[in-house]
C-alpha positions in Angstrom: -27.4 -18.0 5.4 -26.7 -19.9 8.6 -28.9 -21.0 11.5 -28.0 -19.6 14.9 -27.8 -21.9 17.9 -31.4 -21.1 18.7 -32.4 -21.9 15.1 -30.6 -25.2 15.2 -32.5 -26.1 18.5 -35.8 -25.1 16.9 -35.1 -27.2 13.9 -34.2 -30.2 16.0 -37.3 -29.7 18.1 -39.5 -29.5 15.0 -38.1 -32.8 13.7 -38.7 -34.5 17.0 -42.2 -33.2 17.3 -42.9 -34.2 13.7 -41.7 -37.8 14.3 -43.6 -38.1 17.6 -46.8 -36.7 16.1 -46.7 -39.2 13.2 -46.0 -42.2 15.5 -48.3 -41.2 18.4 -50.9 -39.7 16.1 -51.2 -36.4 18.1 -52.3 -33.5 15.8 -51.1 -31.0 18.3 -47.5 -32.2 18.0 -47.8 -32.0 14.2 -49.1 -28.4 14.5 -46.2 -27.4 16.8 -43.7 -28.9 14.3 -45.3 -27.0 11.4 -45.2 -23.8 13.4 -41.5 -24.3 14.2 -40.7 -25.0 10.6 -42.8 -22.1 9.4 -40.8 -19.8 11.7 -37.5 -21.0 10.2 -38.8 -20.5 6.7 -40.0 -17.0 7.6 -36.6 -16.2 9.1 -34.8 -17.3 5.9 -37.1 -15.1 3.8 -36.5 -12.1 6.0 -32.7 -12.3 6.2 -32.4 -12.8 2.4 -33.9 -9.4 1.7 -31.0 -7.0 1.0 -31.4 -3.6 2.5 -32.0 -0.9 0.0 -29.0 1.2 1.0 -26.5 3.3 -1.0 -23.1 3.2 0.6 -20.0 5.3 -0.1 -16.9 6.1 1.9 -14.0 8.5 1.9 -10.7 7.7 3.6 -8.5 10.6 4.6 -5.7 11.2 4.2 -4.9 9.0 1.2 -2.1 8.1 0.9 -1.1 8.0 4.6 2.2 7.2 6.1 2.6 4.0 8.1 1.5 4.5 11.7 -0.1 7.9 11.1 -3.8 8.6 11.8 -6.4 8.0 9.1 -10.2 8.2 9.3 -12.9 6.7 7.1 -16.2 8.6 6.7 -19.0 6.1 5.8 -22.1 7.5 4.1 -25.2 5.3 4.3 -28.4 6.4 2.5 -31.8 4.7 2.5 -32.4 4.4 -1.2 -35.7 2.5 -0.8 -39.3 3.6 -0.4 -39.7 1.8 3.0 -38.5 2.6 6.4 -35.1 0.9 7.0 -34.7 -0.8 10.4 -31.3 -0.4 12.1 -28.7 -3.0 11.6 -25.1 -3.9 12.5 -22.6 -3.9 9.6 -18.9 -4.6 9.3 -16.6 -2.5 7.1 -13.6 -4.5 6.0 -10.1 -3.0 6.3 -7.6 -5.4 4.8 -7.9 -8.5 7.0 -9.6 -6.5 9.9 -13.2 -5.5 10.3 -14.7 -2.3 11.8 -18.2 -2.8 13.2 -20.7 0.0 12.5 -24.1 0.2 14.1 -26.4 1.8 11.5 -29.4 3.6 13.0 -32.9 3.3 11.5 -33.4 5.5 8.4 -36.6 6.9 6.9 -36.9 6.8 3.0 -34.5 9.2 1.3 -32.5 10.0 4.5 -28.9 9.4 5.2 -26.4 9.1 8.0 -22.6 9.5 8.4 -20.3 7.4 10.5 -16.6 8.0 11.3 -14.0 5.5 12.5 -10.3 5.2 12.7 -8.5 3.1 10.0 -5.5 1.0 11.1 -2.3 2.0 9.3 0.2 -0.2 11.0 0.8 -2.3 7.9 2.4 -0.8 4.8 0.6 -1.7 1.6 -2.4 -1.1 -0.7 -5.4 -2.1 1.4 -9.0 -2.6 0.4 -11.5 -0.8 2.6 -15.0 -2.2 2.2 -17.4 -3.3 0.9 -19.9 -2.8 3.8 -21.0 -6.2 5.1 -24.6 -6.1 6.5 -25.2 -8.6 9.3 -29.0 -9.4 9.3 -31.0 -11.6 11.6 -34.7 -12.2 12.1 -36.7 -11.0 15.1 -36.6 -14.3 16.8 -32.8 -14.8 16.3 -33.2 -18.1 14.4 -31.0 -17.3 11.4 -28.4 -14.9 10.3 -26.9 -13.7 7.0 -24.2 -11.5 5.7 -24.8 -9.3 2.6 -22.4 -6.9 0.9 -23.5 -3.4 0.1 -21.7 -0.6 -1.7 -18.3 -0.5 -3.4 -14.8 -0.8 -1.8 -12.1 1.8 -1.6 -8.3 1.4 -1.9 -6.1 3.0 0.8 -2.4 3.4 0.1 -0.3 3.1 3.3 3.1 4.5 2.4 6.3 4.0 4.3 7.0 6.4 7.1 9.4 9.2 6.1 11.8 11.4 8.1 13.4 14.7 7.1 16.7 14.0 5.5 19.2 16.3 3.8 20.2 15.9 0.2 23.6 14.9 -1.0 24.3 16.7 -4.3 26.4 14.9 -6.9 25.7 15.2 -10.6 27.2 13.4 -13.6 28.1 15.8 -16.4 27.6 14.5 -19.9 27.5 17.7 -22.0 29.6 17.4 -25.2 31.6 20.4 -24.2 32.5 18.8 -20.8 34.9 16.3 -22.4 34.6 12.6 -22.8 31.5 11.0 -21.4 31.6 7.9 -19.2 28.3 6.5 -20.4 27.9 4.5 -23.6 25.9 7.0 -25.5 25.6 10.8 -25.7 22.1 12.0 -26.4 22.6 15.8 -26.4 22.2 18.4 -23.7 18.8 17.2 -22.4 17.4 13.8 -21.5 13.7 12.8 -21.8 12.8 12.2 -18.1 9.1 11.1 -18.6 5.9 11.8 -20.4 3.3 13.5 -18.2 0.0 15.4 -18.5 0.2 19.0 -19.8 -0.2 21.8 -17.2 -0.6 25.5 -17.9 2.8 27.0 -18.6 4.4 24.0 -20.3 6.3 24.6 -23.5 3.8 23.6 -26.3 6.9 22.6 -28.4 7.2 19.6 -26.1 3.7 18.2 -26.7 3.7 14.5 -27.3 1.0 14.0 -29.8 1.1 10.2 -30.0 0.7 9.9 -26.2 -2.1 12.5 -26.4 -3.9 10.5 -29.0 -3.5 7.3 -27.0 -4.7 8.8 -23.6 -7.2 11.4 -24.8 -5.3 14.1 -22.8 -2.6 16.6 -23.7 0.7 15.0 -22.8 4.2 16.7 -22.8 7.7 15.4 -22.8 9.4 16.3 -19.5 13.1 16.9 -20.2 15.9 17.1 -17.7 19.4 18.3 -17.9 21.7 15.3 -17.7 24.0 17.4 -15.4 21.3 17.7 -12.8 22.0 15.9 -9.5 21.4 12.2 -9.6 20.5 10.1 -6.6 20.3 6.3 -6.5 19.0 4.2 -3.6 19.7 0.5 -3.6 17.5 -1.3 -1.1 18.5 -4.9 -0.1 15.3 -6.8 -0.1 16.7 -10.3 -0.4 15.1 -13.2 1.6 18.2 -13.1 3.9 17.2 -9.6 5.2 15.6 -9.9 8.6 11.8 -9.9 8.3 9.3 -7.8 10.2 10.3 -4.5 11.8 13.9 -4.5 10.6 12.8 -4.7 7.0 10.1 -2.0 7.6 12.8 0.3 9.0 14.9 -0.3 5.9 12.0 0.6 3.6 11.4 3.8 5.7 15.0 4.8 5.3 14.8 4.3 1.5 11.6 6.2 1.3 13.0 9.1 3.4 16.0 9.4 1.1 14.0 9.2 -2.1 11.4 11.8 -1.0 14.1 14.3 0.1 16.0 13.9 -3.2 12.9 14.0 -5.4 11.5 17.1 -3.7 14.8 18.8 -4.4 14.2 18.0 -8.1 17.0 15.4 -8.3 16.7 12.7 -10.8 16.0 9.7 -8.5 16.5 6.0 -9.1 15.1 3.3 -6.8 16.7 -0.1 -7.2 16.3 -3.3 -5.2 18.2 -6.6 -5.2 15.1 -8.4 -6.5 15.1 -6.3 -9.7 12.9 -3.2 -9.1 14.3 -0.3 -11.1 12.4 3.0 -11.2 13.8 6.3 -12.5 11.8 9.5 -12.0 11.8 12.8 -10.1 8.2 12.4 -9.0 7.6 11.3 -5.4 4.3 9.4 -5.7 5.4 6.6 -8.1 8.5 5.9 -6.0 6.5 5.7 -2.8 3.9 3.5 -4.5 6.7 1.2 -5.5 8.0 1.0 -2.0 4.5 0.6 -0.6 4.1 -2.7 -2.4 7.6 -3.9 -2.0 8.3 -7.2 -0.1 11.3 -9.4 0.5 12.2 -11.5 -2.5 11.0 -15.1 -2.5 14.0 -16.6 -4.2 17.4 -17.3 -2.6 20.9 -16.6 -3.8 20.3 -13.1 -5.3 23.1 -10.7 -5.6 23.1 -7.5 -3.5 23.8 -5.4 -6.6 21.4 -6.2 -9.5 22.8 -6.5 -13.1 21.3 -3.2 -14.4 23.1 -1.3 -11.6 26.4 -2.9 -12.3 26.2 -1.2 -15.8 25.1 2.2 -14.7 26.9 5.2 -13.3 26.6 8.7 -12.0 25.8 10.8 -9.0 25.2 9.6 -5.4 24.6 5.9 -4.5 23.1 5.0 -1.1 22.9 1.3 -0.2 20.4 0.3 2.5 21.2 -3.1 3.9 21.7 -5.3 7.0 24.5 -7.8 7.1 27.0 -8.2 4.3 28.8 -11.3 3.0 32.2 -11.3 1.3 30.3 -11.5 -2.1 28.3 -8.4 -1.1 31.4 -6.4 -0.2 33.0 -7.4 -3.5 29.9 -6.3 -5.4 30.0 -2.9 -3.6 33.7 -2.4 -4.2 33.2 -3.2 -7.9 30.4 -0.6 -8.3 32.0 2.1 -6.2 34.0 3.7 -9.1 30.8 4.3 -11.1 29.5 6.9 -8.6 30.7 10.2 -7.4 29.7 9.4 -3.8 28.7 6.2 -2.1 27.0 5.7 1.3 26.2 2.4 3.0 23.4 2.6 5.7 23.6 -0.6 7.6 20.9 -1.7 10.0 22.8 -3.4 12.9 22.0 -4.0 16.5 25.5 -3.2 17.6 28.9 -2.7 16.0 30.3 -0.6 13.1 28.7 -2.4 10.1 30.5 -3.6 7.0 33.7 -1.9 5.8 33.5 -0.8 2.2 36.6 1.0 0.8 35.7 4.4 -0.6 32.3 4.5 0.9 30.9 6.2 4.0 29.3 3.6 6.2 26.6 4.6 8.7 25.6 1.9 11.2 22.1 2.7 12.5 19.5 1.1 14.7 16.4 2.2 12.9 15.0 4.8 10.5 15.0 7.7 13.0 18.6 7.0 13.9 19.4 6.8 10.2 17.9 10.2 9.6 19.9 11.7 12.4 23.2 10.1 11.3 22.6 11.0 7.7 21.9 14.7 8.4 25.1 14.9 10.5 27.2 13.5 7.6 25.7 15.6 4.8 25.6 18.7 7.0 22.0 19.6 6.5 
């Protein structure tokens, strides 16, 4: 609770009247002081009463791409047995607040309010809870009370249509000598997921089902299926702000296009993120929360990538040092194809022997250049 300017003035006046009344012995001054203090106490009691409201909200779409339109629908219901006076509330959206003027509600009635949700910042944002701003009739005091639960909104990177570069890495025993350290047969376990109608019951994973309480199946993939790896430079040296957001958008666009074509996708970053799946949502969630690394001196190519191989590798980066170029040259023989998408203001970007280098200005330019190269 806090006193408004008017409340502070009334409190000061009450103290002055109380002192003068005691010194001068005028009962009328004491009565006025008591009335002022009584008004302040009454105001405190009124604003501490939490409105009997049930609050819920739906944010659509969720997830939403960065910069795309999203709306929240706020449902406010008078759950009490008394008439609810109108009030002004604030619905928190990350670090911002959306003001909502709730109209008076009779017992058991409800109202809906819609407002736009800002989506300029990529990330996982908390929407809510509703903050009720209450004040007394005389405007002497004010208070803020929370009502209802909060909702999470995922703001994913923006994606652009991009073609798919097809490059597999055969490992069947009848294809000859494998280049990987172990040969695990004709199929690889890609992930364990929930059972859907039509799945082969022979692939049921009973231990996972017992642990989760739901039917789970092993999702196998042919090792010869196309493999697509995106290495995103997220070192502290990468320019912050819009350049890094454009780089994340490029990585997201590549990953989404490949995953939707049922490629086995791998997302790696210089800071150590390493996710392998053919599902789109987990990769976008990973990129949604990604930030530049805090530590300095990281290598462009993380250690796990230096030991892996197969398929297409796309490196999304800005400038490149001599050490970066040496790391790319070292890893190039491990992949069938290698592309370097370099965010540069002008120039041709770094030169990497054996790799196709695409200097781009932003994510939209990267999508255009990429589609020209892969011929899609």
